[in-house]
SETORGU-234432 format. One record per residue: residue in one letter; x, y, z of N, C-alpha, C in turn. Coordinates in steps of 0.05 Angstrom, whole numbers, plus 5000, padded with zeros to 4 digits. Last residue first. Layout:
AXYZXYZXYZ
...
//
This chain:
K444848545309442448365312439948515305
R450848595276448548745286446148555286
D454848335253455348415280452948575292
N456848025203454248015217454648075247
L460148185145460148215174457348215185
V462347795093460047945103460047945133
P466847765047466847735076464647905089
L465147444985465247685001465247615031
I466947214925466747124953467247364970
L463547134862465147304880464847204908
H463646634811462546774834464646944848
S461546154764463246384770462046554792
P460145544759458945754776460945984783
T458945134717461245334717460345574733
K454444854727456844704721459344884722
T450545254738451045044757453644894752
G453145904715451145694717452045474736
F458046174668456446184692454445954692
Y464246414640462046224641460546244668
V467146864596466646804625464146634626
T472046974548469446854554469346794584
Q475347434504475047314530472247204534
N479947514457477147474459476647304484
A484947984453484147734465481147724467
P489648274405487148274421486647994432
K496748354413494448254398492048254416
I503348594404500748624417498648484399
R510348594419508048494403505448514418
T514148724455513148944438510748854422
A518048554512515648514496514848764481
T522348594546522948604517520448604500
F520148594597522648744593523148784563
A516048234600515348524597517848684590
P516447634562517447804584516948094580
E510147424533512947484531513847654555
C504747294525506347144546509347194544
F501547584493503447404480505147244500
N498347984515497047734506498947554490
L499848404542499848444513498848194499
S496948664601497848424586497748484557
R499349264634497349114617498648864605
N501049374701501849354674499849184658
F496449714744498049474737498749484708
R494950254740495550134766497249884763
P493650494692496350394695496950284723
F489249934686491650064676491550364681
W487249374686486749584707489149764706
S484148894644486349074651485349264672
S479548604633482248474629484548664633
T473748524676475048634652477848504650
I467848544711470048364702471148484676
V464948884765465948904737468048694733
V459348934806461848784801462448814771
R455949274858456549254829459249114826
L450649324902453349214898453749164869
Q447049934912447349674898450249594899
H442950254964445250234946445149964931
G438950195001438450354978440650364957
Q443350165057440650105046440050295023
K450350195040448050275054445450165041
L455949805048454049905028451449955042
E461749895084458949845086457349975063
Y468149595090466449785076463549705080
G474449425088472449475110470549685099
T477948945048476649195053475149195079
S483048665005481348665029480048935032
W484048304942485048454965483048454988
V482047934909481048204905481848374930
S484947394875484947554900483947834893
I481846884840482947154838482747284865
E482246244809481746404833483146674831
Q479345944753481446124762480646274788
K478545414712477645524737479845684749
K478145444642479745424665478445544689
I476845124580475745284603477445234627
K482545114536480244994548479245184571
H487345244510484945394504482345274515
D491945014527490244854509487644984502
P494245414559495945264540494345104520
F492745944585490945764570492645604550
H493546304645494846164622492845954611
V492546934673491446664668492646544643
R493947374724494747284697493946994694
A489047734761490847504759491547464729
G486848244809486948104783488947874784
G482448714842484548514842484548364815
E479549234882480149104857482348894861
Q474249564919476849424918477049294890
I470549994913471049874939473749744939
N469050594878470550344880470850254909
I462650844864465050874879466450594882
I458251174824459450914828462250954840
D452251544827455151534831456051254836
G446751514830448051414806451151414807
N444251644876444451854856445851774831
P445051174908442351234897442351454875
F451250874887449651044905446951104892
V454350264883452750454867450950604886
D460750044894458350134907456850334890
Q464649484870463849764871461249804886
V470249124850467849114867467149404874
C473048834795472649094808470049084824
I477748374772475148404786475048674800
F481048174712480748344736477948354746
F485447754677482647814685482647974711
D490047714622489247794650486247814653
T493047164587491847424588491147484617
C495746684542495646804569494647084567
E494146504492495346314511495546424539
V487546684468490446724470491546544492
D482246624471483446524446486446584445
S479946364535480846584517482046454492
S475546264592477146164569477946404552
V473546124660474146304637475646144615
Y470446184718470845984698471146134671
L472946474778471846504751472446254735
V472246684841472746434826471346464799
A475047184883473147094863474046834852
S475147564946476347404925474247324904
L477047955002475247904980476647734959
D477947925072479047885046476847835025
G474248415112476048185109477048165080
L467948615112470348645129472048395127
L462248935091464348765083466848825100
T455348975099457949055110460048845103
L449749245075451549015069454349105078
P443349455099446249495095447749235091
D437549245061438949275087441949325081
K435949245010433949305030435149355057
L439349464952439549334978437349434997
V437049344887437549544908437349414935
P440148734861437948924864438649134886
T447148734842444848634858442448824854
A450348674779449448834801447148704816
F455648664730453548524746452848694770
I458748704667457748844691455448684704
L464648634632462148504639461248634665
Q468248984580467648924608464948774610
D469349314535471149104544470749034573
K466249754524465249494514466949264524
R464350284568466350124554465249854546
N461050604598460150524571462250364555
I463550714647460950564647460150464619
N467950984662468350734647465750584641
S466351414691467551464665467951214649
N464651244741462651284720463851324693
Q467451204787468051004766466251044741
L470551654832468251594815469151404792
A474251384887474151554863471651464847
P478451284943475751284932475551474909
G485251224919483251174940480451174928
V487651784879487551504886485451464909
N489352294860486752174852486751874856
A496552234856494052394858491652234849
G499751664883499851924872497352084876
L498450994868500351174881500251444868
G492650574880494750684864496550874881
T488150284897490650254911493050354894
G483050764876483950504885486750514898
G482651154816482851134845484050864853
A481750784760480951034772480951004802
S484750494703484350494732483550774741
L481850344641483350544657482650514686
F483249824598481249924617482650104638
P487149994540486649844565484449984582
Q488049964481486050134494485250004521
E491649594465492149874457490250064471
P489449104482491549224498492249514491
F482848964481484849084464487049214481
Y478548434491480448614505482548704485
T471748314482474448314470476148524484
Y467247854515468048124507470848104495
Q461647444536464147494521464647794518
L458846924574458847204567461547274555
K454746334577457346464575456946754566
G450945874618451546024594454246154595
S445445594653448245594646448645744620
E440645824700441345774672444345784668
P440545944753439445694745440145624716
C446046204789444246254766443145984755
V445946094858447146024832445146074810
K444846634902443846384891445146334863
T446347134913447446924930446546654922
S447547484851445847394872447347174889
L446947814794448847794816447247734841
Y446147914724445347764748447647754769
N446448174675447448304699446848164726
E444647784638443148024643443848154670
N446847164669446147324646444547574655
G451047184728449347054708448747244685
I454747034788454047194765452347034746
Y453946994859454246864833453347054811
Y457147064917455347214900455847124871
S458146744979458546744950456346894936
I461046945039458546915024459146934995
S464246825098464646835069461946765055
K463247255153462746995140462947025110
S465847565210465547575181465247295169
E466847455262464147545256463647565226
R472247375265470447145267467647215258
P476147755218474547735243472647495242
P481647395186479447585187477747555212
W484747565247484247645219483847395202
C483047705316484047535294483347665267
D480648035352483047905361484347725339
S477948675333478048385331480648275341
G473649235328475849105340475748795338
F472049715282471249455292473749315303
Y470650415280472550185282471149935293
E466450755232467250685259469150445258
D463450865184465251065197465651005227
R460550655145459450635172460950825190
E464150845107461350905104459750845129
M468950355128468250595113465250605108
I471050125187469050065167468150315153
F477549975209475550185204473650085182
L479949565257479149565229476949775225
N484949325293483149565294482349635266
Y487048765324486348865298484249085301
K487548755379489848685363489448785335
K484149355402484349065399486849005382
D482449895405484449785423484349475425
A479250185372477949965387479749845408
F479150905366480350635361479250425380
P477351415375475451225366476550945361
K479351255442477251275422478051475401
T486351055445483951175456481851195434
M492150725458489850725441487450845456
I496150895500496650855472494150905455
H498551285555496451125543496751125512
H504151185594503051345572501051185556
A506650855628504050945636502651115614
P511750775607509850555605506950635613
D515651185575513651215596511451005593
A519651055536520151245558518151235581
L518350655498521150755501521650905527
H513050525498514950305498517850395502
N510451025499509750825518511950615520
V512551295454513051395481512551185502
L510450955414513350985417513951085445
F504951035420506050765421509050775427
N504351585411503751465437504951195441
G505651615355507351745376506851625403
I501351305335504151225330505951355351
I496951595352497351325362500151225357
D497752085323497652075352498251795363
E497551955270500052055280500152035311
Q492251815262494251605261496951695272
N486751985294489252105285491451905286
G480051775272482351805290484751925277
K475251725248477451555238479951585255
K471952065280471151795274473551615266
E474652545288473052445310472352155305
L476852665239478652555260477052445283
G471452485194473552655204475152515226
G467652165170467152255197469252425209
Y469952095119469351865136469051945165
E471152465079472252515106471852275125
K472852495014471452325033472652365060
K473152744951473552814979471652644996
I476052294904473952464912474252524942
G481352104904480052174879477652354883
Q486152354952483752204945482552304918
S493252324944490852484948488452334937
G496851774974496752014957494252164963
H495351224989498051324986498151554966
C489851255037491051175012493851295010
W485351025090487551185079488551075053
P481650885132480750955105482851115089
G485750385168483850615166483250675137
I487749905210487249955181485050165179
V492649725255490449915250490149945220
L495049225296494649305268492249485266
R499549135350497049235340497149295310
N502648785403502448835375499648925367
D503348625455502448905451502148965421
P505648115454502748145461501648425457
H509647995396509348115422506448155429
G508947355361509347645363508847745391
K508146835348510146885367510747185371
V503546855313503846645332505846725355
A503547325280501147255295501747055317
L507247525246507847545274505647435292
S504947485196507347325201508247335230
Q501047875198500247595202502647415208
F504048315183503048295211502248015217
D505048195130507248255148506348205177
M499848165110501547925110503947955129
I498448705114496848505128498548245131
Q502148915078502248995106500648805124
Q500848705029503348625041503348685071
K495948965020496148675019498648575033
L497549525025495549395041495849095042
F500849864997502149655013500149485028
I497650244973499150064956500349834971
D491250325006494150375004495450164986
Y486050325021486650394993489650424988
W486150205075484650025057485250075028
G492550255106490250385094488850195075
A495850155171495450105142493050265132
V500650115218498350285210498150265180
S502849725270502849745241500349895233
L506849705323504349825315504549875285
I510149195360509849335334507049445331
P515248975405512549065400512349235374
S519748445383519248715394516348795388
S520947985358519547965384518848235396
T520347845291521348035311519648005336
F521847465233520647475260522047685277
T521547815170522747625189521547665216
R521148045117518947955133519947735151
H524548295081525248295110522848225128
D527248275020524948165035525748135064
M531548374989529848604997527348525013
T533747904976535448084992533848325002
K529847694942530247574969531847764987
W530247924892528248024911528647924939
Y534547614872534647914871532748034891
N532947094876534947194895535147494895
D525947184861528447044858530447164879
Y519547204836521047234861523547054859
K519447464768518947254788520647304813
E521347884739518447854742517747654763
H526148264731525848044750522848014756
E525648694695526848444686526348204705
I523349094726521848984703522948714695
W527549194762524849114772523248984750
D531649354728531949104743529149004753
N529549834710529949624691530249354705
I529850104759527250064746527449834726
Y535350114768533649964786530849914774
K537450434725538150154727536150004745
V534950854681534850814710535150514715
D536951264632536850984638537050944668
Y532851844643535151714632535051424640
S527052064633529352174648531952074635
V523351884594522652084614525052214627
S525551514561523951724549523351944568
D527851144596529651314579528151554568
D523550864616524951054634526751244618
A522150524573520450744581521850954598
S524950084560525850334549524250574558
S522249664583524949724593526049984582
L517749584554517449734579520249814590
P518949694483518649524507518749694532
L513450154493514449884490517049874475
I509650594533511950554516512850254516
S505750714569504950564545507250504526
Y507951004611506550754617506150584592
S509751484592511651264593510350994599
K505751844598506151744571508051494572
P506251984653503951834643504351714615
I511252274652511052004664508651854654
G513552744616511152584615511252304625
K516953154616517252964595515152744595
Q515453414662515153554637515453364613
L516753034703513953104697513653224669
A522353014705520852774699518052844690
E523553554717524753414694523153174686
T521353724764519953794740521053644715
V525153534802522453424801521053484775
K531653374777529653584785526953454783
K533652884768535453084780533853324790
A529952304786530252544770532052744784
S528851874818531351874803531952134789
I523951974839526151964858528851964843
V520851934792521052194806523552194824
L521451404778522451604759522651874773
G519251124823522051074814523151294795
W513951314828515951354849518751334838
N511551224778511051474793513151524814
F513550694767514350924751513851194765
A511550364808514350354800515250604785
T506050494809507750524832510650544824
Q504350354757504050624766505850684790
L505649794755506849984737506750264748
S506449274787505349534796506549764780
F505348674754507248894758505749154764
L502948114788502348324769504048564775
S503347734828505047704804504347904782
D500647914872499347714855500747684828
P504748484867502648344882501148164863
Y510148694854508848484839506648344857
L511549104888511749154859510548934843
L510548884939509649154932509449184902
G513048394938510148404942508948674936
Y518248564933517048424911514048424913
I519048784984518848964961517748824936
D516548705046517348545022516848704997
A514549005086517248885090518348755065
G511349655077511549365077514349265079
T506750185095509250085085509149775085
L503850535131503350525102505950425088
H508650495179506250645172506050655142
P511550175235511450205206508650305197
T514250215288511650345281511450385251
L517349805338517049885310514250015306
V522449725386519649775381519549885352
D527749575384526249515409523249565406
L531049255328529649485341528149395365
S532748795305534648935322533549195334
D529148595269530148405289532048545309
S528449015233526448965253527348775275
I531049255192532649205217530749125240
A527349305153529949205145531649125169
W523149575177522849285173525649155167
Q525250095174524749965200524649665197
T525150195120527750195133527550085162
Y519750215111521149985102523949965115
G518550725130517650495145519050235137
V520751015090521951045117521050815135
Y517350895048520150805047521450805075
S511950935091512750875064515650775063
G513851265153512151135135513251095107
G516651225221516451315193514651155176
W521150955269518951135262519051205233
G523650515320523550605292521050765287
G527750555380525250505365525350615337
I532350295426531950445401529350365388
K536550315480533750245472533050425448
G541450505496541350255481538650175471
N541750995517541550775537541150505523
S546351485494544351275487544251065509
W550551805504547851925509545651725503
T555051515490554551555519551751665524
Q554251025438554551305447553751335476
G553250525419555850575430556350855440
R548350545395548550405420551250435434
I549850795347548150935367548450805394
W552750395320554050645327552450785349
K548750005313551149945328552550195338
L545250285279544450205306546850145324
T548550335233547650575248546750505276
A548949805218551349955225550750205241
L543549695206544849555228547449705237
G542850045162541250075186542549945210
D546349825124546750105134545250155160
E543949315117546749345125547249625137
R538549465102539149295125542049345135
E539049805057537749905082538349725106
H540849715006542849765027541649815055
V536149644973538249444974540149474999
F532350064968531849824984534149644990
P534850374909532750344929532750064942
Y540950624909539550414895537450324914
F545151164908542551074917541450854898
V551851134927549951134905547351024915
G555651554974554851314961552851354939
G553752015028555451915006554351654994
S548552495042550052235047551552155023
K545452925033548252975041549752725046
Y541252634987541852894999544752915007
R543151964981541052164982541952404997
G546751544986546451664960544351884959
R543451235040545751225022545151354995
C538951685074539751425064542151455044
D540152125126539652095098540651825088
Q537252065191539452005173538551995144
S536352245258535252265231537552245210
V534852085322537052075302535752055274
V532852355382532052285355534552295337
A531452185451533152295430532252195403
I526552355496527352155477529052295456
N523752665534526552585539527252335522
Y519152845514518952605531521652495537
K520553255482518953325506518853085525
L522753015438524553115458523153185484
F518352935404519352705420521252795442
K518053445383515853345399516653105416
E522653505354522253685376519953585394
A521853115314523953075334523453255359
A518053355282517353115298519353075320
G521153775260518753825275517853595293
K525553495234525953675256523453715273
V525353195189524553065214524553255238
M527553435146524553445148523653325174
E532853315144532053565158529053595161
K533452855113533452825142532553075157
N530452705056531752935069531352915100
Y528452225038526952465032527952705047
P530151725052531251825027530052105020
T531651605122529851705101531351775075
R530951345185532651335161530951395136
V530551495250529151545225531151545202
L530151245315531751265291529851295267
I529851475380528251405357529951455332
V532351245443532751375417530651285397
P533251375513532251215491532351375466
L539351635543536651665534535851435515
P543351775602542951635576539951625569
S543152445632542852155633542552025605
D543152995626545752855625545452555624
I539353405580539653255606542053075603
K536853715536539153795553538953665580
P535653245482534753435503537053495522
L538253215417538553135445537453335464
Y538552975353537053155370537153055398
I542852915299542252805326540953025343
D543152735231542552945251541852805277
T547852515183546052445205545752685224
A550252225124549652465138547452415159
L554651685120551851775117551352015135
S560251475083559251635105556451725100
T563150845068561351055060560251205084
G565850405088567150665089565450895080
D562949945091564649975068566050245067
N559950025138561949815137563949835114
M559550745147558450485143560750275140
P560351295192561551115172560150845171
I556351855197556851595209557951415188
T557052545208556852325190557552075205
I552753055239555252895236554952705213
E550153545275550153445248552853315242
L546253605333548853555322548553455293
K542754015375542653875350545453855339
R539954045440542354045423541753905397
Y534954495464536054225459538554265442
E529654865489532554835488533254535483
K524154835485525455085476528455045473
V519154405469521854415480523254665468
D512454605482514554545463517254575477
E508954325538509954555523512154465504
K504153805537506753905545507554135527
N499553585521499353845532502053965540
G499053245457499453265486499353545495
A501052855401499153035414499753035443
L505952805349505052745377503052955386
L506552955294506552675303505352635330
N506553255241504853305264504453045279
L509553065200510953235220509253285245
S510452455169508552655178509852805201
I513752225109513552255138511452455144
S512352065054514751965068514451985099
I508952075009507952015036510251915054
L509452134954511451974968510551904997
L504752434940505552184926507452014943
L504352884976502152694972503152424961
N509253144981507453135004505252935001
F511753044932513152984957511252984981
F508253134890509852894890511352844916
L505353614904504053364895505753124899
Q509353984916507453904936506153644929
R511854024866513453934889511553834911
I507754234835508853964829510353854853
I507154724861504854544859505854254854
Y512154944852511354884879508954704880
Y512054994796514154834809513354754837
N507955354787507655074778509754894792
R510455824805508055714819507655424812
M514455904767515155844795512855714810
//
């Protein structure tokens, strides 16, 4: 029984990150009296969705917060009671096919149609004044994006509007995300999936049969694997559309949605509401690999507070203050890890960040100057023994900041490092790389891992990214690689460390080096990889170096 509760806590409180119940701060006393109604709302096809309605005991029409969740509508009670203090009604609904709602659950597909039908129903009720805001994180945040053109205020939290971008960032399949979430949410019991071994399923070939070994044939997981390219299947789940309503987007530097969440917010940059805010903090989508407080709430702030304040301000009380210290109260509120403070900016990336190239070379060379000697470095990548991801933008336990020392002696990598830093090196913005590479296979992967070496020898991940590279003629190819984004300060006495390898598994699905569709691929072969450096082939990392201190 004890193991059951540990598993339940891990996968529902940490892995899914569906909602937070400690939402609003304030001095108002808890609401003692309110009405709670449990009803069903019919959808356009006749399916009934179970819905809870929380109403303060006043007679006038009220603004409403809508929460649509696959994680049990009853979990919203604590947050609802806090919103009721501000005379805001709360509607909490089980998504189609989940808990008490009718229909069949197929993730992401029905959220727009069902969300719009629910909004129409709410606006037709006598207790509603027609003004509706969205609240929630992860999948619950996605349900906001699905109806973003019809909400009056949005607060998406650790989430994204484009599911293809979540599952195939940079066209690489997010294996850990897809299986950790998809197999658990499909399991009839939480322990069912775990006991049969989700981690073992990562390596099963073909990948389309992996779900069968853990639970049963899960159609949506197979569909995700089959549709490797952005097509009409994904288009129906892409809701990065224009909304003129105010939006507070709260993201994490180590979150699975980070890349998409920045793009979501950027899509509103020109015509978005003037109150729009993006906050990126030191957060991940699960439990941290190592304990890092980053100054605690005093420095990193309470994300639940600003979300609640934003909703109260735009729905009920315009005088209710939104952003207070430690937040910068700029359009972009960007936390710098290890410096442990927010940097405010009116644009992304910040104007104060300049792109600086760090070139690689022989004998671990990493410098802002091109290596004067030209040459090449080689390693062999074996798909049967992929380079193991540790922490980072994964989903579940031990993600975010994590020790990287366990991979230090692997042979399938190239390592580069600066001399010990004499001054702090602050990174704020998008990271990328340009590699000159070749391989003896027609397609394979290359990954870049950017890391911080502490004086005591600990190696902590800053950010990673990769790309699938095709070599139809086996010639040297210039390849650009996105390494996502960060806000991170390497302290004096530390070293900047860069690893080049060919897998980051199971965060991303491994390349088998045959260019075959992952849905059916079973053949594996090693790849002999070559990375070139020097004046003619200047492989380098591009870092956003922040110069805000004189």
